[in-house]
KOLBA-333157 format. One record per atom (N, C-alpha, C): residue number from 1; residue in one letter; chain; atom name; x, y, z. Coordinates in nm, 3 decimals. Atoms other than C-alpha are relative to their C-alpha. Example, Ala and Ser with C-alpha at 12.3 -4.5 7.8 and 13.67 -1.06 7.14 Angstrom:
# KOLBA-333157
NODE  1  A  A  N  0.089  -0.119  0.000
NODE  1  A  A  CA  1.230  -0.450  0.780
NODE  1  A  A  C  0.090  0.120  0.000
NODE  2  S  A  N  -0.082  -0.119  -0.006
NODE  2  S  A  CA  1.367  -0.106  0.714
NODE  2  S  A  C  -0.077  0.109  0.073
# end
This chain:
# KOLBA-333157
NODE  1  M  A  N  0.087  -0.023  -0.096
NODE  1  M  A  CA  0.244  -0.165  -0.192
NODE  1  M  A  C  -0.136  -0.036  -0.039
NODE  2  N  A  N  0.095  0.062  0.049
NODE  2  N  A  CA  -0.058  -0.231  -0.387
NODE  2  N  A  C  -0.008  -0.154  0.022
NODE  3  D  A  N  -0.030  0.133  -0.014
NODE  3  D  A  CA  0.042  -0.586  -0.401
NODE  3  D  A  C  -0.015  -0.059  0.143
NODE  4  S  A  N  0.016  0.054  -0.140
NODE  4  S  A  CA  0.066  -0.638  -0.028
NODE  4  S  A  C  -0.133  0.045  0.042
NODE  5  C  A  N  0.138  -0.029  -0.039
NODE  5  C  A  CA  -0.268  -0.460  0.040
NODE  5  C  A  C  -0.097  -0.118  -0.075
NODE  6  R  A  N  0.105  0.094  0.048
NODE  6  R  A  CA  -0.421  -0.688  -0.214
NODE  6  R  A  C  0.033  -0.148  0.077
NODE  7  H  A  N  -0.043  0.127  -0.061
NODE  7  H  A  CA  -0.242  -0.996  -0.045
NODE  7  H  A  C  -0.072  -0.010  0.131
NODE  8  I  A  N  0.062  0.001  -0.113
NODE  8  I  A  CA  -0.382  -0.897  0.294
NODE  8  I  A  C  -0.148  0.019  -0.007
NODE  9  V  A  N  0.116  0.004  -0.005
NODE  9  V  A  CA  -0.701  -0.798  0.220
NODE  9  V  A  C  -0.071  -0.145  -0.064
NODE  10  S  A  N  0.043  0.125  0.044
NODE  10  S  A  CA  -0.749  -1.114  0.031
NODE  10  S  A  C  -0.014  -0.110  0.082
NODE  11  A  A  N  -0.055  0.093  -0.118
NODE  11  A  A  CA  -0.589  -1.346  0.302
NODE  11  A  A  C  -0.112  0.030  0.110
NODE  12  R  A  N  0.096  -0.030  -0.132
NODE  12  R  A  CA  -0.829  -1.193  0.572
NODE  12  R  A  C  -0.160  -0.011  -0.060
NODE  13  G  A  N  0.126  -0.011  0.049
NODE  13  G  A  CA  -1.138  -1.211  0.320
NODE  13  G  A  C  -0.089  0.142  0.004
NODE  14  W  A  N  0.077  -0.103  -0.011
NODE  14  W  A  CA  -1.229  -0.865  0.335
NODE  14  W  A  C  -0.065  0.075  -0.119
NODE  15  G  A  N  0.015  -0.033  0.165
NODE  15  G  A  CA  -1.326  -0.836  -0.032
NODE  15  G  A  C  -0.166  0.039  0.000
NODE  16  P  A  N  -0.041  0.034  0.115
NODE  16  P  A  CA  -1.515  -0.805  -0.259
NODE  16  P  A  C  0.106  0.146  -0.031
NODE  17  D  A  N  -0.072  -0.120  0.062
NODE  17  D  A  CA  -1.270  -0.522  -0.424
NODE  17  D  A  C  0.037  -0.042  -0.150
NODE  18  F  A  N  0.006  -0.011  0.134
NODE  18  F  A  CA  -1.253  -0.429  -0.772
NODE  18  F  A  C  0.117  0.074  -0.099
NODE  19  S  A  N  -0.089  -0.088  0.060
NODE  19  S  A  CA  -0.975  -0.184  -0.816
NODE  19  S  A  C  0.112  0.001  0.101
NODE  20  A  A  N  -0.098  -0.058  -0.098
NODE  20  A  A  CA  -0.618  -0.081  -0.678
NODE  20  A  A  C  -0.055  0.069  0.128
NODE  21  K  A  N  0.057  -0.101  -0.093
NODE  21  K  A  CA  -0.810  0.196  -0.477
NODE  21  K  A  C  -0.064  -0.068  0.086
NODE  22  D  A  N  0.097  0.090  -0.081
NODE  22  D  A  CA  -1.050  -0.066  -0.332
NODE  22  D  A  C  0.113  -0.093  0.117
NODE  23  F  A  N  -0.123  0.073  -0.120
NODE  23  F  A  CA  -0.739  -0.267  -0.172
NODE  23  F  A  C  0.027  0.098  0.098
NODE  24  V  A  N  -0.058  -0.107  -0.103
NODE  24  V  A  CA  -0.591  0.021  -0.018
NODE  24  V  A  C  -0.118  0.068  0.093
NODE  25  E  A  N  0.125  -0.052  -0.088
NODE  25  E  A  CA  -0.935  0.169  0.106
NODE  25  E  A  C  -0.051  -0.096  0.115
NODE  26  L  A  N  0.028  0.084  -0.117
NODE  26  L  A  CA  -1.014  -0.167  0.275
NODE  26  L  A  C  0.127  -0.028  0.105
NODE  27  A  A  N  -0.103  -0.024  -0.121
NODE  27  A  A  CA  -0.681  -0.174  0.445
NODE  27  A  A  C  0.013  0.106  0.094
NODE  28  V  A  N  0.016  -0.099  -0.088
NODE  28  V  A  CA  -0.747  0.145  0.585
NODE  28  V  A  C  -0.145  -0.006  0.105
NODE  29  K  A  N  0.140  0.046  -0.063
NODE  29  K  A  CA  -1.135  0.040  0.695
NODE  29  K  A  C  0.071  -0.092  0.098
NODE  30  H  A  N  -0.032  0.066  -0.088
NODE  30  H  A  CA  -0.942  -0.211  0.872
NODE  30  H  A  C  0.126  -0.021  0.098
NODE  31  G  A  N  -0.076  -0.028  -0.070
NODE  31  G  A  CA  -0.666  -0.076  1.028
NODE  31  G  A  C  0.166  -0.033  -0.033
NODE  32  V  A  N  -0.132  0.062  0.065
NODE  32  V  A  CA  -0.375  -0.213  0.805
NODE  32  V  A  C  0.096  0.144  -0.012
NODE  33  V  A  N  -0.040  -0.105  0.036
NODE  33  V  A  CA  -0.270  0.139  0.723
NODE  33  V  A  C  -0.083  0.131  0.035
NODE  34  S  A  N  0.070  -0.129  -0.009
NODE  34  S  A  CA  -0.357  0.509  0.794
NODE  34  S  A  C  -0.074  0.049  -0.117
NODE  35  S  A  N  0.072  -0.057  0.107
NODE  35  S  A  CA  -0.586  0.706  0.593
NODE  35  S  A  C  0.092  0.119  -0.064
NODE  36  E  A  N  -0.093  -0.094  0.061
NODE  36  E  A  CA  -0.311  0.972  0.558
NODE  36  E  A  C  0.095  -0.064  -0.107
NODE  37  L  A  N  -0.097  0.085  0.068
NODE  37  L  A  CA  -0.070  0.698  0.415
NODE  37  L  A  C  -0.101  -0.072  -0.109
NODE  38  A  A  N  0.073  0.040  0.115
NODE  38  A  A  CA  -0.352  0.569  0.201
NODE  38  A  A  C  -0.028  0.113  -0.104
NODE  39  R  A  N  0.034  -0.130  0.124
NODE  39  R  A  CA  -0.434  0.925  0.019
NODE  39  R  A  C  0.157  -0.013  -0.050
NODE  40  E  A  N  -0.130  0.029  0.085
NODE  40  E  A  CA  -0.030  0.886  -0.067
NODE  40  E  A  C  0.001  -0.107  -0.078
NODE  41  I  A  N  -0.025  0.139  0.068
NODE  41  I  A  CA  -0.037  0.525  -0.162
NODE  41  I  A  C  -0.125  0.035  -0.142
NODE  42  I  A  N  0.095  -0.011  0.089
NODE  42  I  A  CA  -0.360  0.621  -0.400
NODE  42  I  A  C  0.043  0.111  -0.109
NODE  43  M  A  N  -0.084  -0.089  0.094
NODE  43  M  A  CA  -0.175  0.908  -0.552
NODE  43  M  A  C  0.114  -0.080  -0.065
NODE  44  A  A  N  -0.110  0.072  0.065
NODE  44  A  A  CA  0.126  0.677  -0.624
NODE  44  A  A  C  -0.051  -0.071  -0.110
NODE  45  I  A  N  0.057  0.108  0.093
NODE  45  I  A  CA  -0.123  0.422  -0.793
NODE  45  I  A  C  -0.035  0.100  -0.121
NODE  46  R  A  N  0.026  -0.118  0.109
NODE  46  R  A  CA  -0.239  0.738  -1.021
NODE  46  R  A  C  0.124  0.040  -0.055
NODE  47  L  A  N  -0.126  -0.028  0.055
NODE  47  L  A  CA  0.102  0.832  -1.101
NODE  47  L  A  C  0.056  -0.129  -0.063
NODE  48  G  A  N  -0.013  0.115  0.093
NODE  48  G  A  CA  0.167  0.488  -1.228
NODE  48  G  A  C  -0.067  -0.021  -0.111
NODE  49  S  A  N  0.086  0.006  0.101
NODE  49  S  A  CA  -0.124  0.484  -1.440
NODE  49  S  A  C  0.035  0.114  -0.098
NODE  50  I  A  N  -0.013  -0.105  0.072
NODE  50  I  A  CA  -0.020  0.812  -1.574
NODE  50  I  A  C  0.114  -0.021  -0.098
NODE  51  I  A  N  -0.122  0.041  0.092
NODE  51  I  A  CA  0.320  0.687  -1.672
NODE  51  I  A  C  -0.025  -0.118  -0.092
NODE  52  V  A  N  0.033  0.112  0.042
NODE  52  V  A  CA  0.193  0.346  -1.782
NODE  52  V  A  C  -0.076  0.013  -0.141
NODE  53  Y  A  N  0.096  -0.028  0.112
NODE  53  Y  A  CA  -0.103  0.461  -1.987
NODE  53  Y  A  C  -0.014  0.122  -0.052
NODE  54  R  A  N  0.002  -0.133  0.053
NODE  54  R  A  CA  -0.024  0.827  -2.059
NODE  54  R  A  C  -0.133  0.071  -0.024
NODE  55  Y  A  N  0.145  -0.058  -0.015
NODE  55  Y  A  CA  -0.372  0.934  -1.948
NODE  55  Y  A  C  -0.001  0.152  -0.025
NODE  56  L  A  N  -0.019  -0.164  -0.003
NODE  56  L  A  CA  -0.249  1.295  -1.944
NODE  56  L  A  C  0.118  -0.006  -0.064
NODE  57  G  A  N  -0.151  -0.082  0.038
NODE  57  G  A  CA  0.024  1.493  -2.079
NODE  57  G  A  C  0.095  -0.039  0.119
NODE  58  I  A  N  -0.098  0.018  -0.132
NODE  58  I  A  CA  0.346  1.405  -1.845
NODE  58  I  A  C  0.035  0.126  0.029
NODE  59  N  A  N  -0.087  -0.128  -0.059
NODE  59  N  A  CA  0.462  1.710  -1.639
NODE  59  N  A  C  0.136  -0.075  0.037
NODE  60  Y  A  N  -0.123  0.071  -0.053
NODE  60  Y  A  CA  0.821  1.563  -1.603
NODE  60  Y  A  C  0.050  0.070  0.148
NODE  61  E  A  N  -0.033  -0.098  -0.129
NODE  61  E  A  CA  0.866  1.812  -1.307
NODE  61  E  A  C  -0.078  -0.087  0.117
NODE  62  E  A  N  0.092  0.053  -0.111
NODE  62  E  A  CA  0.566  1.674  -1.126
NODE  62  E  A  C  0.038  -0.153  0.029
NODE  63  L  A  N  -0.036  0.165  -0.013
NODE  63  L  A  CA  0.680  1.309  -1.208
NODE  63  L  A  C  0.132  -0.006  0.089
NODE  64  Y  A  N  -0.129  0.017  -0.067
NODE  64  Y  A  CA  1.013  1.351  -1.056
NODE  64  Y  A  C  -0.025  0.025  0.154
NODE  65  R  A  N  0.026  -0.003  -0.160
NODE  65  R  A  CA  0.881  1.486  -0.724
NODE  65  R  A  C  -0.073  -0.080  0.023
NODE  66  G  A  N  0.081  0.085  -0.050
NODE  66  G  A  CA  0.638  1.218  -0.727
NODE  66  G  A  C  0.082  -0.142  0.038
NODE  67  V  A  N  -0.088  0.138  -0.016
NODE  67  V  A  CA  0.915  0.939  -0.760
NODE  67  V  A  C  0.069  0.031  0.127
NODE  68  Q  A  N  -0.065  -0.033  -0.140
NODE  68  Q  A  CA  1.098  1.128  -0.470
NODE  68  Q  A  C  -0.059  -0.049  0.115
NODE  69  K  A  N  0.090  0.035  -0.110
NODE  69  K  A  CA  0.810  1.069  -0.251
NODE  69  K  A  C  -0.007  -0.137  0.028
NODE  70  L  A  N  -0.006  0.140  -0.013
NODE  70  L  A  CA  0.812  0.700  -0.318
NODE  70  L  A  C  0.058  -0.079  0.110
NODE  71  T  A  N  -0.063  0.074  -0.067
NODE  71  T  A  CA  1.087  0.605  -0.112
NODE  71  T  A  C  -0.025  0.011  0.143
NODE  72  T  A  N  0.060  -0.029  -0.104
NODE  72  T  A  CA  0.942  0.777  0.190
NODE  72  T  A  C  -0.103  -0.084  0.028
NODE  73  L  A  N  0.115  0.051  -0.017
NODE  73  L  A  CA  0.613  0.652  0.135
NODE  73  L  A  C  0.020  -0.178  0.021
NODE  74  A  A  N  -0.017  0.117  -0.026
NODE  74  A  A  CA  0.748  0.280  0.100
NODE  74  A  A  C  0.071  -0.019  0.147
NODE  75  R  A  N  -0.040  0.037  -0.152
NODE  75  R  A  CA  0.930  0.290  0.461
NODE  75  R  A  C  -0.117  0.036  0.080
NODE  76  D  A  N  0.100  -0.013  -0.083
NODE  76  D  A  CA  0.624  0.453  0.618
NODE  76  D  A  C  -0.125  -0.115  -0.036
NODE  77  F  A  N  0.047  0.096  0.051
NODE  77  F  A  CA  0.424  0.172  0.423
NODE  77  F  A  C  0.024  -0.139  0.099
NODE  78  E  A  N  -0.060  0.124  -0.067
NODE  78  E  A  CA  0.627  -0.118  0.552
NODE  78  E  A  C  -0.023  -0.005  0.178
NODE  79  R  A  N  0.018  -0.020  -0.115
NODE  79  R  A  CA  0.616  0.039  0.906
NODE  79  R  A  C  -0.141  -0.042  0.059
NODE  80  E  A  N  0.143  0.005  -0.024
NODE  80  E  A  CA  0.249  0.049  0.941
NODE  80  E  A  C  -0.054  -0.160  -0.027
NODE  81  V  A  N  0.052  0.148  0.003
NODE  81  V  A  CA  0.179  -0.282  0.794
NODE  81  V  A  C  0.053  -0.111  0.065
NODE  82  V  A  N  -0.063  0.073  -0.112
NODE  82  V  A  CA  0.436  -0.443  1.015
NODE  82  V  A  C  -0.059  -0.017  0.136
NODE  83  S  A  N  0.070  -0.017  -0.114
NODE  83  S  A  CA  0.282  -0.313  1.297
NODE  83  S  A  C  -0.137  -0.069  0.011
NODE  84  F  A  N  0.122  0.092  0.004
NODE  84  F  A  CA  -0.061  -0.444  1.189
NODE  84  F  A  C  0.040  -0.144  -0.003
NODE  85  L  A  N  0.006  0.133  -0.007
NODE  85  L  A  CA  0.053  -0.781  1.117
NODE  85  L  A  C  0.062  -0.060  0.153
NODE  86  R  A  N  -0.041  0.062  -0.115
NODE  86  R  A  CA  0.231  -0.816  1.444
NODE  86  R  A  C  -0.118  0.026  0.111
NODE  87  K  A  N  0.116  -0.028  -0.085
NODE  87  K  A  CA  -0.080  -0.723  1.635
NODE  87  K  A  C  -0.095  -0.133  -0.026
NODE  88  V  A  N  0.064  0.115  0.052
NODE  88  V  A  CA  -0.279  -1.004  1.418
NODE  88  V  A  C  0.073  -0.099  0.043
NODE  89  L  A  N  -0.072  0.113  -0.026
NODE  89  L  A  CA  -0.038  -1.236  1.446
NODE  89  L  A  C  0.058  -0.040  0.162
NODE  90  G  A  N  -0.028  0.019  -0.144
NODE  90  G  A  CA  0.055  -1.192  1.822
NODE  90  G  A  C  0.167  -0.007  -0.010
NODE  91  I  A  N  -0.137  0.026  0.013
NODE  91  I  A  CA  0.449  -1.168  1.715
NODE  91  I  A  C  0.062  0.158  0.029
NODE  92  S  A  N  -0.081  -0.136  -0.049
NODE  92  S  A  CA  0.677  -0.909  1.887
NODE  92  S  A  C  0.090  0.073  -0.080
NODE  93  R  A  N  -0.097  -0.042  0.053
NODE  93  R  A  CA  0.956  -0.894  1.670
NODE  93  R  A  C  0.008  -0.076  -0.164
NODE  94  V  A  N  -0.009  0.065  0.152
NODE  94  V  A  CA  0.939  -0.981  1.252
NODE  94  V  A  C  0.025  0.091  -0.082
NODE  95  S  A  N  -0.047  -0.068  0.102
NODE  95  S  A  CA  1.071  -0.848  0.956
NODE  95  S  A  C  -0.115  0.005  -0.122
NODE  96  Y  A  N  0.112  -0.011  0.075
NODE  96  Y  A  CA  0.839  -0.736  0.678
NODE  96  Y  A  C  0.000  -0.126  -0.125
NODE  97  L  A  N  -0.018  0.117  0.083
NODE  97  L  A  CA  0.963  -1.015  0.441
NODE  97  L  A  C  -0.043  -0.127  0.065
NODE  98  G  A  N  0.044  0.130  -0.101
NODE  98  G  A  CA  0.902  -1.288  0.732
NODE  98  G  A  C  -0.152  0.017  0.035
NODE  99  V  A  N  0.138  0.006  -0.005
NODE  99  V  A  CA  0.553  -1.152  0.769
NODE  99  V  A  C  -0.068  -0.048  -0.118
NODE  100  L  A  N  0.083  0.039  0.104
NODE  100  L  A  CA  0.448  -1.201  0.417
NODE  100  L  A  C  0.039  -0.144  -0.058
NODE  101  L  A  N  -0.043  0.150  0.020
NODE  101  L  A  CA  0.600  -1.544  0.394
NODE  101  L  A  C  -0.075  -0.091  0.119
NODE  102  Y  A  N  0.064  0.062  -0.119
NODE  102  Y  A  CA  0.403  -1.627  0.746
NODE  102  Y  A  C  -0.139  -0.001  -0.048
NODE  103  S  A  N  0.111  0.032  0.045
NODE  103  S  A  CA  0.069  -1.765  0.659
NODE  103  S  A  C  -0.100  0.095  0.108
NODE  104  L  A  N  0.085  -0.101  -0.088
NODE  104  L  A  CA  -0.216  -1.503  0.778
NODE  104  L  A  C  -0.141  -0.114  0.027
# end
């Protein structure tokens, strides 16, 4: 999700951005994703940091709940990004993969 935000933000020239959170916040600012979804994405980014860098002691029950939410989060993210790109590109029907392959 963050890579998709990074691609859209970069392609549209909405920078500068310095962190994964910045990409998501710029995506909200420009109507790519809702602020509610952005909060969930930022929490997922933090969860990833905890796993990879072990910033904190890992609470495995919390980790499991967080991972379970990722499936729904990914579907919501896809729906919002595809909706945004359809508006921007003026396309009525398009797949997520097709949008990513299409030049912004």
